C-alpha positions as a LaTeX table, in Angstrom:
\begin{tabular}{lrrr}
\hline
Residue & $x$ (\AA) & $y$ (\AA) & $z$ (\AA) \\
\hline
Unk1 & 15.82 & 15.25 & 15.79 \\
Unk2 & 18.19 & 14.88 & 12.78 \\
Unk3 & 18.42 & 11.07 & 13.52 \\
Unk4 & 14.73 & 10.52 & 13.15 \\
Unk5 & 15.18 & 8.05 & 10.14 \\
Unk6 & 17.55 & 6.01 & 12.22 \\
Unk7 & 14.89 & 5.79 & 14.98 \\
Unk8 & 12.34 & 4.68 & 12.42 \\
Unk9 & 14.56 & 1.93 & 11.09 \\
Unk10 & 14.96 & 0.57 & 14.70 \\
Unk11 & 11.11 & 0.61 & 14.95 \\
Unk12 & 10.89 & $-1.43$ & 11.76 \\
Unk13 & 13.01 & $-4.15$ & 13.26 \\
Unk14 & 10.77 & $-4.09$ & 16.37 \\
Unk15 & 7.58 & $-4.41$ & 14.34 \\
Unk16 & 9.02 & $-7.17$ & 12.24 \\
Unk17 & 9.52 & $-9.29$ & 15.36 \\
Unk18 & 5.80 & $-9.00$ & 16.10 \\
Unk19 & 4.55 & $-10.97$ & 12.99 \\
Unk20 & 3.71 & $-14.39$ & 14.38 \\
Unk21 & 1.25 & $-15.95$ & 12.00 \\
Unk22 & 1.38 & $-17.28$ & 8.43 \\
Unk23 & $-0.82$ & $-16.34$ & 5.60 \\
Unk24 & $-0.89$ & $-15.07$ & 2.03 \\
Unk25 & 0.71 & $-11.57$ & 1.58 \\
Unk26 & $-1.62$ & $-8.67$ & 1.13 \\
Unk27 & $-1.62$ & $-7.26$ & $-2.40$ \\
Unk28 & 1.54 & $-5.38$ & $-3.39$ \\
Unk29 & 1.32 & $-2.34$ & $-5.50$ \\
Unk30 & 4.16 & $-1.31$ & $-7.75$ \\
Unk31 & 2.88 & 2.37 & $-7.72$ \\
Unk32 & 3.22 & 2.44 & $-3.92$ \\
Unk33 & 4.68 & 6.04 & $-4.23$ \\
Unk34 & 1.35 & 7.21 & $-5.61$ \\
Unk35 & $-0.76$ & 5.56 & $-2.98$ \\
Unk36 & 1.03 & 5.81 & 0.45 \\
Unk37 & $-2.35$ & 6.07 & 2.35 \\
Unk38 & $-3.25$ & 2.50 & 1.29 \\
Unk39 & $-0.23$ & 1.16 & 3.28 \\
Unk40 & 0.31 & 3.91 & 5.94 \\
Unk41 & $-2.66$ & 5.28 & 7.85 \\
Unk42 & $-0.41$ & 7.84 & 9.47 \\
Unk43 & $-0.02$ & 9.62 & 6.09 \\
Unk44 & $-3.69$ & 10.60 & 6.23 \\
Unk45 & $-3.78$ & 14.44 & 5.77 \\
Unk46 & $-0.30$ & 14.84 & 4.32 \\
Unk47 & $-1.70$ & 17.06 & 1.81 \\
Unk48 & $-3.53$ & 20.26 & 2.88 \\
Unk49 & $-6.51$ & 19.53 & 0.74 \\
Unk50 & $-8.85$ & 16.70 & $-0.20$ \\
Unk51 & $-6.87$ & 14.01 & $-1.98$ \\
Unk52 & $-8.45$ & 11.03 & $-3.79$ \\
Unk53 & $-6.79$ & 7.96 & $-5.36$ \\
Unk54 & $-8.34$ & 5.28 & $-7.52$ \\
Unk55 & $-6.43$ & 2.17 & $-8.50$ \\
Unk56 & $-6.61$ & $-1.17$ & $-10.32$ \\
Unk57 & $-4.04$ & $-3.96$ & $-10.71$ \\
Unk58 & $-4.41$ & $-6.97$ & $-12.97$ \\
Unk59 & $-1.78$ & $-9.44$ & $-12.06$ \\
Unk60 & $-0.37$ & $-12.32$ & $-14.10$ \\
Unk61 & $-2.38$ & $-11.61$ & $-17.24$ \\
Unk62 & $-3.54$ & $-14.70$ & $-18.82$ \\
Unk63 & $-3.33$ & $-16.90$ & $-15.82$ \\
Unk64 & $-6.75$ & $-18.52$ & $-14.79$ \\
Unk65 & $-7.83$ & $-17.27$ & $-11.43$ \\
Unk66 & $-5.09$ & $-14.66$ & $-11.22$ \\
Unk67 & $-5.43$ & $-11.89$ & $-8.70$ \\
Unk68 & $-6.96$ & $-8.67$ & $-9.45$ \\
Unk69 & $-7.05$ & $-5.79$ & $-6.99$ \\
Unk70 & $-8.79$ & $-2.44$ & $-6.91$ \\
Unk71 & $-9.03$ & 0.48 & $-4.31$ \\
Unk72 & $-10.29$ & 3.87 & $-3.62$ \\
Unk73 & $-9.23$ & 6.28 & $-0.95$ \\
Unk74 & $-9.94$ & 9.82 & 0.16 \\
Unk75 & $-7.96$ & 11.84 & 2.79 \\
Unk76 & $-7.68$ & 15.38 & 3.97 \\
Unk77 & $-7.40$ & 17.54 & 7.21 \\
Unk78 & $-9.98$ & 18.59 & 9.77 \\
Unk79 & $-7.83$ & 21.15 & 11.45 \\
Unk80 & $-4.21$ & 22.42 & 11.55 \\
Unk81 & $-1.86$ & 24.85 & 13.22 \\
Unk82 & 1.65 & 25.81 & 12.53 \\
Unk83 & 2.76 & 22.99 & 14.84 \\
Unk84 & 0.13 & 20.27 & 14.51 \\
Unk85 & $-2.27$ & 18.71 & 12.02 \\
Unk86 & $-5.24$ & 16.43 & 12.40 \\
Unk87 & $-5.75$ & 14.29 & 9.25 \\
Unk88 & $-8.50$ & 11.91 & 8.40 \\
Unk89 & $-9.24$ & 9.52 & 5.66 \\
Unk90 & $-11.31$ & 6.57 & 4.32 \\
Unk91 & $-10.11$ & 3.53 & 2.26 \\
Unk92 & $-11.99$ & 0.75 & 0.38 \\
Unk93 & $-10.37$ & $-2.11$ & $-1.51$ \\
Unk94 & $-11.27$ & $-5.47$ & $-2.96$ \\
Unk95 & $-9.00$ & $-8.44$ & $-3.86$ \\
Unk96 & $-9.91$ & $-11.41$ & $-5.91$ \\
Unk97 & $-7.81$ & $-14.52$ & $-6.43$ \\
Unk98 & $-9.30$ & $-17.68$ & $-7.71$ \\
Unk99 & $-12.28$ & $-18.73$ & $-5.50$ \\
Unk100 & $-11.01$ & $-16.32$ & $-2.67$ \\
Unk101 & $-12.05$ & $-12.69$ & $-2.37$ \\
Unk102 & $-11.84$ & $-9.92$ & 0.17 \\
Unk103 & $-13.49$ & $-6.65$ & 0.62 \\
Unk104 & $-12.39$ & $-4.05$ & 3.13 \\
Unk105 & $-13.46$ & $-0.63$ & 4.43 \\
Unk106 & $-11.68$ & 1.44 & 7.04 \\
Unk107 & $-11.44$ & 5.05 & 8.44 \\
Unk108 & $-8.30$ & 6.57 & 9.66 \\
Unk109 & $-7.14$ & 9.37 & 11.88 \\
Unk110 & $-3.58$ & 10.67 & 12.04 \\
Unk111 & $-1.96$ & 13.34 & 14.31 \\
Unk112 & 1.00 & 15.18 & 12.89 \\
Unk113 & 3.58 & 17.16 & 15.05 \\
Unk114 & 6.09 & 19.57 & 13.63 \\
Unk115 & 9.70 & 18.84 & 14.77 \\
Unk116 & 12.52 & 21.33 & 15.49 \\
Unk117 & 14.20 & 20.33 & 12.17 \\
Unk118 & 11.22 & 21.29 & 10.20 \\
Unk119 & 10.01 & 17.77 & 9.55 \\
Unk120 & 6.73 & 16.27 & 10.62 \\
Unk121 & 6.22 & 13.14 & 12.71 \\
Unk122 & 2.77 & 11.43 & 12.28 \\
Unk123 & 1.10 & 8.61 & 14.27 \\
Unk124 & $-2.02$ & 7.03 & 12.83 \\
Unk125 & $-4.80$ & 4.51 & 13.56 \\
Unk126 & $-7.56$ & 2.99 & 11.37 \\
Unk127 & $-10.39$ & 0.88 & 12.26 \\
Unk128 & $-12.79$ & $-0.90$ & 9.87 \\
Unk129 & $-13.85$ & $-4.43$ & 8.84 \\
Unk130 & $-12.79$ & $-7.04$ & 6.25 \\
Unk131 & $-15.13$ & $-9.51$ & 4.47 \\
Unk132 & $-13.59$ & $-12.77$ & 3.38 \\
Unk133 & $-15.47$ & $-14.80$ & 0.72 \\
Unk134 & $-14.92$ & $-18.27$ & $-0.54$ \\
Unk135 & $-16.78$ & $-19.41$ & $-3.76$ \\
Unk136 & $-17.09$ & $-23.09$ & $-2.85$ \\
Unk137 & $-19.08$ & $-23.84$ & $-6.10$ \\
Unk138 & $-15.94$ & $-22.68$ & $-8.21$ \\
Unk139 & $-13.55$ & $-25.29$ & $-6.30$ \\
Unk140 & $-12.61$ & $-28.32$ & $-8.47$ \\
Unk141 & $-12.74$ & $-31.31$ & $-6.27$ \\
Unk142 & $-11.18$ & $-34.45$ & $-7.54$ \\
Unk143 & $-14.12$ & $-36.77$ & $-6.54$ \\
Unk144 & $-17.53$ & $-36.63$ & $-4.87$ \\
Unk145 & $-16.36$ & $-37.50$ & $-1.38$ \\
Unk146 & $-13.75$ & $-34.72$ & $-1.39$ \\
Unk147 & $-16.48$ & $-32.18$ & $-2.04$ \\
Unk148 & $-17.57$ & $-32.81$ & 1.65 \\
Unk149 & $-14.15$ & $-32.41$ & 3.02 \\
Unk150 & $-14.57$ & $-31.00$ & 6.64 \\
Unk151 & $-11.58$ & $-28.77$ & 6.06 \\
Unk152 & $-13.86$ & $-26.56$ & 4.07 \\
Unk153 & $-16.90$ & $-25.06$ & 5.98 \\
Unk154 & $-20.33$ & $-24.63$ & 4.36 \\
Unk155 & $-20.09$ & $-20.94$ & 5.11 \\
Unk156 & $-19.15$ & $-18.92$ & 2.10 \\
Unk157 & $-18.25$ & $-15.63$ & 3.76 \\
Unk158 & $-16.99$ & $-14.18$ & 7.00 \\
Unk159 & $-16.71$ & $-10.71$ & 8.35 \\
Unk160 & $-14.51$ & $-9.33$ & 11.11 \\
Unk161 & $-13.14$ & $-6.02$ & 12.47 \\
Unk162 & $-9.52$ & $-4.84$ & 11.72 \\
Unk163 & $-7.16$ & $-2.33$ & 13.01 \\
Unk164 & $-3.99$ & $-0.77$ & 11.40 \\
Unk165 & $-1.60$ & 1.46 & 13.21 \\
Unk166 & 1.62 & 3.21 & 12.19 \\
Unk167 & 4.19 & 6.01 & 12.13 \\
Unk168 & 5.25 & 8.37 & 9.39 \\
Unk169 & 8.04 & 10.94 & 9.17 \\
Unk170 & 8.69 & 13.38 & 6.31 \\
Unk171 & 10.67 & 16.59 & 5.69 \\
Unk172 & 11.11 & 18.56 & 2.51 \\
Unk173 & 12.98 & 15.75 & 0.64 \\
Unk174 & 12.96 & 12.48 & 2.66 \\
Unk175 & 10.07 & 10.21 & 4.08 \\
Unk176 & 9.81 & 6.91 & 5.98 \\
Unk177 & 6.85 & 5.07 & 7.33 \\
Unk178 & 6.22 & 1.90 & 9.29 \\
Unk179 & 2.73 & 0.27 & 9.65 \\
Unk180 & 1.17 & $-2.81$ & 11.15 \\
Unk181 & $-1.74$ & $-3.89$ & 9.09 \\
Unk182 & $-4.53$ & $-6.17$ & 10.45 \\
Unk183 & $-3.28$ & $-6.08$ & 14.01 \\
Unk184 & $-6.45$ & $-8.27$ & 15.00 \\
Unk185 & $-5.22$ & $-11.31$ & 13.04 \\
Unk186 & $-8.64$ & $-12.99$ & 13.18 \\
Unk187 & $-9.07$ & $-16.71$ & 12.74 \\
Unk188 & $-11.19$ & $-18.03$ & 9.84 \\
Unk189 & $-12.66$ & $-20.99$ & 11.66 \\
Unk190 & $-16.23$ & $-20.21$ & 10.26 \\
Unk191 & $-14.89$ & $-20.89$ & 6.75 \\
Unk192 & $-11.92$ & $-23.26$ & 6.97 \\
Unk193 & $-10.21$ & $-25.33$ & 9.54 \\
Unk194 & $-6.84$ & $-24.23$ & 11.03 \\
Unk195 & $-6.67$ & $-20.98$ & 9.08 \\
Unk196 & $-6.35$ & $-17.33$ & 10.06 \\
Unk197 & $-5.56$ & $-14.06$ & 8.67 \\
Unk198 & $-2.16$ & $-12.47$ & 9.18 \\
Unk199 & $-0.45$ & $-9.47$ & 10.63 \\
Unk200 & 1.47 & $-7.56$ & 8.00 \\
Unk201 & 4.27 & $-5.01$ & 8.57 \\
Unk202 & 4.95 & $-2.60$ & 5.73 \\
Unk203 & 8.04 & $-0.23$ & 5.83 \\
Unk204 & 8.52 & 2.36 & 3.02 \\
Unk205 & 11.18 & 5.06 & 2.56 \\
Unk206 & 12.49 & 7.39 & $-0.03$ \\
Unk207 & 14.37 & 10.58 & $-0.82$ \\
Unk208 & 14.65 & 13.14 & $-3.70$ \\
Unk209 & 17.53 & 14.83 & $-5.16$ \\
Unk210 & 17.43 & 17.92 & $-7.37$ \\
Unk211 & 19.68 & 17.53 & $-10.44$ \\
Unk212 & 19.44 & 20.81 & $-12.35$ \\
Unk213 & 16.28 & 22.67 & $-11.07$ \\
Unk214 & 13.81 & 20.90 & $-13.36$ \\
Unk215 & 14.92 & 17.26 & $-13.21$ \\
Unk216 & 14.55 & 15.28 & $-9.87$ \\
Unk217 & 15.84 & 11.77 & $-9.03$ \\
Unk218 & 13.67 & 9.84 & $-6.68$ \\
Unk219 & 14.90 & 6.54 & $-5.14$ \\
Unk220 & 12.66 & 4.65 & $-2.87$ \\
Unk221 & 12.12 & 1.10 & $-1.25$ \\
Unk222 & 9.27 & $-0.81$ & 0.28 \\
Unk223 & 9.40 & $-3.92$ & 2.39 \\
Unk224 & 6.26 & $-6.01$ & 3.09 \\
Unk225 & 6.81 & $-8.67$ & 5.99 \\
Unk226 & 4.62 & $-11.41$ & 7.35 \\
Unk227 & 5.75 & $-14.37$ & 9.42 \\
Unk228 & 6.38 & $-17.65$ & 7.55 \\
Unk229 & 6.97 & $-16.04$ & 4.12 \\
Unk230 & 9.90 & $-14.37$ & 2.56 \\
Unk231 & 9.86 & $-10.54$ & 2.81 \\
Unk232 & 8.62 & $-8.71$ & $-0.42$ \\
Unk233 & 11.05 & $-5.93$ & $-1.26$ \\
Unk234 & 10.48 & $-3.33$ & $-3.91$ \\
Unk235 & 13.13 & $-1.00$ & $-5.03$ \\
Unk236 & 12.26 & 1.87 & $-7.34$ \\
Unk237 & 14.18 & 4.62 & $-9.13$ \\
Unk238 & 12.19 & 7.51 & $-10.75$ \\
Unk239 & 13.38 & 10.52 & $-12.86$ \\
Unk240 & 10.84 & 13.38 & $-12.71$ \\
Unk241 & 10.73 & 16.32 & $-15.13$ \\
Unk242 & 9.28 & 19.52 & $-13.74$ \\
Unk243 & 6.70 & 17.59 & $-11.70$ \\
Unk244 & 4.84 & 16.86 & $-14.83$ \\
Unk245 & 6.36 & 13.77 & $-16.29$ \\
Unk246 & 8.13 & 10.79 & $-14.52$ \\
Unk247 & 9.62 & 7.48 & $-15.91$ \\
Unk248 & 11.50 & 4.88 & $-13.93$ \\
Unk249 & 12.35 & 1.26 & $-13.33$ \\
Unk250 & 11.82 & $-1.03$ & $-10.24$ \\
Unk251 & 12.60 & $-4.48$ & $-9.11$ \\
Unk252 & 10.60 & $-6.84$ & $-6.71$ \\
Unk253 & 12.76 & $-9.57$ & $-5.29$ \\
Unk254 & 12.61 & $-12.83$ & $-7.20$ \\
Unk255 & 9.39 & $-11.71$ & $-8.74$ \\
Unk256 & 9.39 & $-8.81$ & $-11.25$ \\
Unk257 & 11.11 & $-6.13$ & $-13.22$ \\
Unk258 & 8.91 & $-3.06$ & $-13.28$ \\
Unk259 & 8.54 & $-0.11$ & $-15.62$ \\
Unk260 & 6.95 & 3.10 & $-14.34$ \\
Unk261 & 5.26 & 5.95 & $-16.06$ \\
Unk262 & 3.53 & 9.02 & $-14.37$ \\
Unk263 & 2.00 & 11.91 & $-16.36$ \\
Unk264 & 0.32 & 15.07 & $-14.83$ \\
Unk265 & $-2.85$ & 15.30 & $-17.06$ \\
Unk266 & $-4.05$ & 18.61 & $-15.58$ \\
Unk267 & $-3.26$ & 20.68 & $-12.53$ \\
Unk268 & $-5.23$ & 18.36 & $-10.31$ \\
Unk269 & $-5.00$ & 14.97 & $-12.06$ \\
Unk270 & $-2.11$ & 12.65 & $-12.25$ \\
Unk271 & $-2.07$ & 9.21 & $-14.16$ \\
Unk272 & 0.34 & 6.40 & $-13.05$ \\
Unk273 & 1.08 & 3.21 & $-14.88$ \\
Unk274 & 3.20 & 0.36 & $-13.96$ \\
Unk275 & 4.14 & $-2.73$ & $-16.17$ \\
Unk276 & 5.39 & $-5.75$ & $-14.27$ \\
Unk277 & 7.51 & $-8.25$ & $-16.24$ \\
Unk278 & 7.66 & $-11.45$ & $-14.23$ \\
Unk279 & 10.98 & $-13.10$ & $-13.66$ \\
Unk280 & 9.72 & $-15.96$ & $-11.41$ \\
Unk281 & 8.80 & $-19.40$ & $-12.54$ \\
Unk282 & 5.20 & $-18.39$ & $-13.19$ \\
Unk283 & 6.42 & $-16.22$ & $-16.12$ \\
Unk284 & 6.00 & $-19.39$ & $-18.31$ \\
Unk285 & 2.18 & $-19.07$ & $-17.90$ \\
Unk286 & 1.70 & $-15.35$ & $-17.20$ \\
Unk287 & 4.62 & $-12.92$ & $-17.54$ \\
Unk288 & 2.93 & $-9.56$ & $-17.24$ \\
Unk289 & 0.94 & $-7.42$ & $-14.79$ \\
Unk290 & $-0.66$ & $-4.10$ & $-15.24$ \\
Unk291 & $-1.31$ & $-1.43$ & $-12.70$ \\
Unk292 & $-3.14$ & 1.94 & $-13.18$ \\
Unk293 & $-3.51$ & 4.72 & $-10.54$ \\
Unk294 & $-5.48$ & 8.03 & $-10.84$ \\
Unk295 & $-4.69$ & 10.81 & $-8.31$ \\
Unk296 & $-7.14$ & 13.66 & $-7.90$ \\
Unk297 & $-5.87$ & 16.47 & $-5.65$ \\
Unk298 & $-7.73$ & 19.77 & $-4.80$ \\
Unk299 & $-4.49$ & 21.45 & $-4.02$ \\
Unk300 & $-3.27$ & 24.34 & $-6.15$ \\
Unk301 & 0.15 & 23.41 & $-7.09$ \\
Unk302 & 1.19 & 26.96 & $-7.41$ \\
Unk303 & 0.35 & 27.63 & $-3.72$ \\
Unk304 & 3.10 & 27.34 & $-1.15$ \\
Unk305 & 0.66 & 25.85 & 1.22 \\
Unk306 & 0.38 & 22.87 & $-1.17$ \\
Unk307 & 3.99 & 21.89 & $-0.87$ \\
Unk308 & 4.99 & 18.61 & 0.78 \\
Unk309 & 7.76 & 16.00 & 0.64 \\
Unk310 & 9.07 & 15.80 & $-2.96$ \\
Unk311 & 10.17 & 12.27 & $-2.45$ \\
Unk312 & 6.73 & 10.68 & $-3.21$ \\
Unk313 & 3.71 & 11.36 & $-5.41$ \\
\hline
\end{tabular}
């Protein structure tokens, strides 16, 4: 079982080969360490108490029609033993980008099994629905005839079911997860011609290193993959002090340099903020993005039962 992370990397490669459609990437979050349940359904119930996350991202500030993203999630456990855990959770998120918009709602279940090395291996599945919206009235057509282009349907919204599935492993200092999002890959023929949603594969991994008993170094990385587009890769390095205050830097390939800040406001509330400074060509019009996450945890941090992998959150 000591080679579990290696097995997961092999699974990542297998999942990547399954992405066969093209579409826009799902929203990327700079604070992915504070919101693993949004990407990885198998992380539901990682904490032994109710855990709520609220987040908002304002991307490319000042750019007309720039994407904005918000989410809320709640997860916990319905039963557990010394060797297994049943986790559940729910997620809702909205994404707006120009005339396009989506809203999704899903419910997840995760089964966790304790391994001989003391780590936990989880498998998870979520089911839900996604609503896609197209504000046709906001489209700026070049002439009257183009407004009746058959490539754009008269329907302004479309709803369909979606399924996410993934795996998650963690021990005291290391975690790694792999998830396929939107396995159904539904076509959008009711709204536009020759268009469909895409399957996404998200892989996240990280570790933590004690420096002197109070300081901790947390390196991590996330890769988001979809066929037909370059993989989006985030690399983050955080320095945490006594689990109360964290600062760090990150890099998203050919896109942004990121500054991170996390503050424990109370025993049960943590605030996370990320500032993205764009380094792509779009920076000439809108160079910055802002992201805020609030984490509410019912866990008593002083309880041994509340302990989990120190590499995230």
